[in-house]
MIDOSE-1310 file (N, C-alpha, C; in nm, 2 decimals, decimal comma, always signed):
residues 119
mqdi	+0,09/-0,13/-0,01/-0,01/+0,00/+0,00/+0,08/+0,12/+0,00; +0,19/+0,11/+0,07/+0,28/+0,23/+0,08/+0,35/+0,25/-0,05; +0,37/+0,15/-0,14/+0,43/+0,16/-0,26/+0,34/+0,24/-0,36; +0,20/+0,22/-0,34/+0,11/+0,27/-0,43/+0,10/+0,42/-0,40
ivgi	+0,11/+0,46/-0,27/+0,11/+0,61/-0,23/+0,24/+0,68/-0,28; +0,35/+0,62/-0,27/+0,47/+0,67/-0,32/+0,46/+0,68/-0,47; +0,42/+0,58/-0,54/+0,40/+0,59/-0,68/+0,30/+0,71/-0,73; +0,19/+0,72/-0,65/+0,10/+0,82/-0,69/+0,16/+0,96/-0,66
fisi	+0,23/+0,97/-0,55/+0,30/+1,10/-0,51/+0,41/+1,14/-0,62; +0,48/+1,02/-0,66/+0,59/+1,06/-0,76/+0,50/+1,09/-0,90; +0,40/+1,04/-0,93/+0,33/+1,07/-1,05/+0,27/+1,21/-1,04; +0,22/+1,25/-0,93/+0,18/+1,39/-0,91/+0,29/+1,50/-0,91
vtgl	+0,39/+1,46/-0,85/+0,51/+1,55/-0,85/+0,56/+1,56/-0,99; +0,58/+1,45/-1,06/+0,63/+1,45/-1,20/+0,54/+1,53/-1,29; +0,41/+1,51/-1,27/+0,32/+1,58/-1,36/+0,31/+1,72/-1,33; +0,33/+1,77/-1,21/+0,34/+1,91/-1,17/+0,45/+1,97/-1,23
ltaf	+0,57/+1,91/-1,22/+0,70/+1,96/-1,26/+0,70/+1,97/-1,42; +0,64/+1,86/-1,48/+0,65/+1,87/-1,62/+0,55/+1,99/-1,67; +0,44/+2,00/-1,61/+0,34/+2,11/-1,64/+0,41/+2,25/-1,61; +0,49/+2,27/-1,50/+0,55/+2,40/-1,49/+0,67/+2,42/-1,58
ftfg	+0,72/+2,32/-1,61/+0,84/+2,33/-1,72/+0,78/+2,36/-1,85; +0,68/+2,29/-1,89/+0,62/+2,32/-2,01/+0,56/+2,46/-2,02; +0,50/+2,50/-1,92/+0,44/+2,64/-1,90/+0,55/+2,75/-1,91; +0,67/+2,71/-1,84/+0,78/+2,81/-1,85/+0,84/+2,82/-1,99
ilyy	+0,86/+2,71/-2,06/+0,90/+2,72/-2,20/+0,81/+2,79/-2,28; +0,68/+2,76/-2,28/+0,58/+2,83/-2,36/+0,57/+2,99/-2,33; +0,58/+3,02/-2,19/+0,57/+3,15/-2,15/+0,69/+3,22/-2,21; +0,80/+3,17/-2,20/+0,92/+3,24/-2,25/+0,92/+3,27/-2,40
yfkk	+0,87/+3,17/-2,47/+0,86/+3,16/-2,62/+0,76/+3,27/-2,66; +0,64/+3,26/-2,60/+0,53/+3,35/-2,64/+0,56/+3,50/-2,60; +0,64/+3,51/-2,48/+0,66/+3,64/-2,44/+0,77/+3,71/-2,53; +0,87/+3,63/-2,58/+0,98/+3,69/-2,66/+0,91/+3,71/-2,80
sfkq	+0,84/+3,61/-2,86/+0,79/+3,64/-2,99/+0,67/+3,73/-3,00; +0,58/+3,73/-2,90/+0,47/+3,83/-2,89/+0,52/+3,96/-2,87; +0,63/+3,99/-2,78/+0,68/+4,11/-2,75/+0,74/+4,18/-2,89; +0,80/+4,11/-2,97/+0,86/+4,16/-3,09/+0,74/+4,19/-3,19
kael	+0,64/+4,10/-3,20/+0,54/+4,14/-3,29/+0,45/+4,26/-3,24; +0,43/+4,26/-3,11/+0,35/+4,37/-3,05/+0,43/+4,50/-3,07; +0,56/+4,51/-3,06/+0,63/+4,62/-3,07/+0,63/+4,67/-3,22; +0,64/+4,58/-3,32/+0,64/+4,60/-3,46/+0,50/+4,67/-3,50
lide	+0,40/+4,61/-3,43/+0,25/+4,64/-3,46/+0,23/+4,78/-3,40; +0,28/+4,80/-3,28/+0,26/+4,94/-3,22/+0,34/+5,04/-3,29; +0,46/+5,01/-3,34/+0,54/+5,12/-3,42/+0,46/+5,16/-3,55; +0,40/+5,05/-3,61/+0,33/+5,07/-3,73/+0,21/+5,16/-3,70
yili	+0,14/+5,13/-3,60/+0,02/+5,21/-3,57/+0,05/+5,35/-3,52; +0,17/+5,37/-3,46/+0,22/+5,51/-3,42/+0,24/+5,58/-3,55; +0,31/+5,53/-3,65/+0,33/+5,60/-3,78/+0,20/+5,63/-3,83; +0,11/+5,54/-3,84/-0,02/+5,58/-3,90/-0,09/+5,69/-3,83
fker	-0,09/+5,69/-3,70/-0,15/+5,78/-3,62/-0,08/+5,92/-3,64; +0,05/+5,92/-3,64/+0,13/+6,05/-3,68/+0,08/+6,11/-3,81; +0,08/+6,02/-3,91/+0,04/+6,06/-4,05/-0,10/+6,12/-4,05; -0,19/+6,05/-3,99/-0,33/+6,10/-3,98/-0,35/+6,23/-3,91
lkeg	-0,26/+6,24/-3,80/-0,26/+6,36/-3,72/-0,21/+6,49/-3,81; -0,10/+6,45/-3,88/-0,05/+6,56/-3,96/-0,15/+6,61/-4,07; -0,21/+6,50/-4,14/-0,31/+6,54/-4,23/-0,42/+6,62/-4,18; -0,47/+6,57/-4,07/-0,58/+6,66/-3,99/-0,54/+6,79/-3,96
fhea	-0,41/+6,82/-3,91/-0,36/+6,94/-3,88/-0,36/+7,04/-4,00; -0,31/+6,98/-4,12/-0,30/+7,06/-4,23/-0,44/+7,10/-4,29; -0,53/+6,99/-4,27/-0,67/+7,03/-4,32/-0,73/+7,14/-4,23; -0,71/+7,12/-4,11/-0,77/+7,23/-4,01/-0,71/+7,36/-4,04
gkel	-0,58/+7,36/-4,07/-0,52/+7,49/-4,10/-0,56/+7,56/-4,22; -0,58/+7,47/-4,33/-0,63/+7,54/-4,45/-0,77/+7,58/-4,43; -0,85/+7,52/-4,35/-0,99/+7,56/-4,33/-0,99/+7,70/-4,24; -0,91/+7,70/-4,14/-0,92/+7,81/-4,04/-0,83/+7,93/-4,09
lpef	-0,73/+7,91/-4,17/-0,65/+8,03/-4,22/-0,71/+8,15/-4,26; -0,80/+8,14/-4,36/-0,86/+8,26/-4,41/-0,94/+8,34/-4,29; -1,01/+8,27/-4,20/-1,08/+8,33/-4,09/-0,98/+8,39/-4,00; -0,87/+8,33/-3,97/-0,76/+8,38/-3,89/-0,70/+8,50/-3,94
keev	-0,67/+8,50/-4,07/-0,62/+8,63/-4,13/-0,72/+8,75/-4,12; -0,84/+8,72/-4,14/-0,95/+8,84/-4,13/-0,95/+8,88/-3,98; -0,93/+8,79/-3,88/-0,95/+8,82/-3,74/-0,82/+8,91/-3,71; -0,70/+8,88/-3,77/-0,57/+8,95/-3,73/-0,59/+9,09/-3,81
krgf	-0,64/+9,10/-3,93/-0,66/+9,23/-4,00/-0,76/+9,33/-3,91; -0,86/+9,26/-3,87/-0,97/+9,33/-3,79/-0,91/+9,39/-3,66; -0,83/+9,30/-3,61/-0,75/+9,34/-3,48/-0,66/+9,45/-3,49; -0,58/+9,46/-3,60/-0,49/+9,56/-3,64/-0,56/+9,69/-3,65
keai	-0,67/+9,68/-3,73/-0,76/+9,80/-3,78/-0,81/+9,86/-3,64; -0,86/+9,78/-3,56/-0,92/+9,83/-3,43/-0,81/+9,89/-3,34; -0,69/+9,83/-3,33/-0,59/+9,88/-3,25/-0,53/+10,02/-3,30; -0,53/+10,03/-3,43/-0,49/+10,15/-3,50/-0,59/+10,26/-3,46
nesi	-0,72/+10,23/-3,49/-0,83/+10,33/-3,47/-0,84/+10,37/-3,33; -0,82/+10,28/-3,24/-0,82/+10,30/-3,09/-0,70/+10,39/-3,05; -0,58/+10,37/-3,11/-0,46/+10,44/-3,05/-0,45/+10,57/-3,12; -0,51/+10,60/-3,23/-0,51/+10,74/-3,30/-0,64/+10,79/-3,28
spsm	-0,63/+10,90/-3,19/-0,76/+10,96/-3,16/-0,77/+11,09/-3,26; -0,89/+11,14/-3,28/-0,90/+11,27/-3,36/-0,82/+11,38/-3,30; -0,80/+11,39/-3,17/-0,73/+11,51/-3,11/-0,58/+11,48/-3,14; -0,54/+11,35/-3,14/-0,40/+11,34/-3,19/-0,37/+11,37/-3,32
ieet	-0,46/+11,35/-3,41/-0,45/+11,38/-3,56/-0,45/+11,54/-3,57; -0,52/+11,60/-3,49/-0,54/+11,75/-3,50/-0,41/+11,80/-3,45; -0,36/+11,76/-3,35/-0,23/+11,81/-3,28/-0,11/+11,78/-3,37; -0,11/+11,67/-3,44/+0,00/+11,64/-3,54/-0,01/+11,74/-3,66
akni	-0,13/+11,76/-3,70/-0,15/+11,85/-3,81/-0,10/+12,00/-3,78; -0,13/+12,05/-3,65/-0,08/+12,17/-3,61/+0,07/+12,17/-3,60; +0,12/+12,07/-3,54/+0,27/+12,06/-3,54/+0,34/+12,07/-3,68; +0,28/+12,00/-3,77/+0,33/+12,01/-3,91/+0,32/+12,14/-3,97
akts	+0,20/+12,21/-3,94/+0,18/+12,34/-4,00/+0,29/+12,44/-3,94; +0,31/+12,44/-3,80/+0,40/+12,52/-3,74/+0,54/+12,50/-3,79; +0,58/+12,37/-3,81/+0,71/+12,34/-3,85/+0,73/+12,39/-4,00; +0,63/+12,38/-4,08/+0,64/+12,42/-4,22/+0,66/+12,57/-4,23
tsii	+0,58/+12,64/-4,15/+0,58/+12,79/-4,16/+0,71/+12,84/-4,09; +0,76/+12,77/-4,01/+0,89/+12,82/-3,95/+0,99/+12,79/-4,04; +1,00/+12,69/-4,12/+1,10/+12,65/-4,23/+1,09/+12,76/-4,34; +0,97/+12,79/-4,37/+0,95/+12,88/-4,48/+0,99/+13,03/-4,44
qnsi	+0,96/+13,06/-4,32/+0,99/+13,20/-4,26/+1,14/+13,20/-4,26; +1,21/+13,10/-4,22/+1,37/+13,10/-4,21/+1,42/+13,11/-4,34; +1,35/+13,04/-4,44/+1,41/+13,04/-4,58/+1,40/+13,19/-4,64; +1,28/+13,26/-4,60/+1,26/+13,39/-4,66/+1,36/+13,49/-4,59
nllt	+1,37/+13,47/-4,45/+1,47/+13,55/-4,38/+1,61/+13,53/-4,43; +1,65/+13,42/-4,48/+1,79/+13,41/-4,53/+1,80/+13,48/-4,66; +1,68/+13,47/-4,74/+1,69/+13,54/-4,87/+1,69/+13,69/-4,86; +1,62/+13,74/-4,77/+1,62/+13,88/-4,74/+1,72/+13,93/-4,65
grwe	+1,79/+13,84/-4,59/+1,91/+13,89/-4,50/+1,87/+13,94/-4,36; +1,75/+13,89/-4,32/+1,71/+13,93/-4,19/+1,72/+13,80/-4,10; +1,77/+13,83/-3,98/+1,79/+13,72/-3,88/+1,70/+13,75/-3,76; +1,63/+13,65/-3,71/+1,55/+13,67/-3,59/+1,59/+13,56/-3,50
dnk	+1,62/+13,59/-3,38/+1,66/+13,49/-3,28/+1,53/+13,41/-3,24; +1,55/+13,28/-3,25/+1,43/+13,20/-3,20/+1,43/+13,19/-3,05; +1,32/+13,22/-3,00/+1,29/+13,21/-2,85/+1,23/+13,09/-2,81
């Protein structure tokens, strides 16, 4: 009876060791081969994703560019209109007129030989 129990025990241990050994070999093989295949597949999908993302970006840019240009133009026009007030234009015109008359007066004074000291 004891020989039967020892035989059963040896059979169970041998079966378990064989199963673990087989599992280990299969695990190592699938891990190595699957890892390589998975990395290649992932690299391929990454390239496809990058390409589609680039295409989408270019399409969106082409669609939105005219609208963006108009917004920039409108913004510049508003900024210029807000920064140049009518009083600023009037003051600039007065300064130009004063400078012009001063230049003409000095030119006439040079021609006639009159000097006036500028105060």
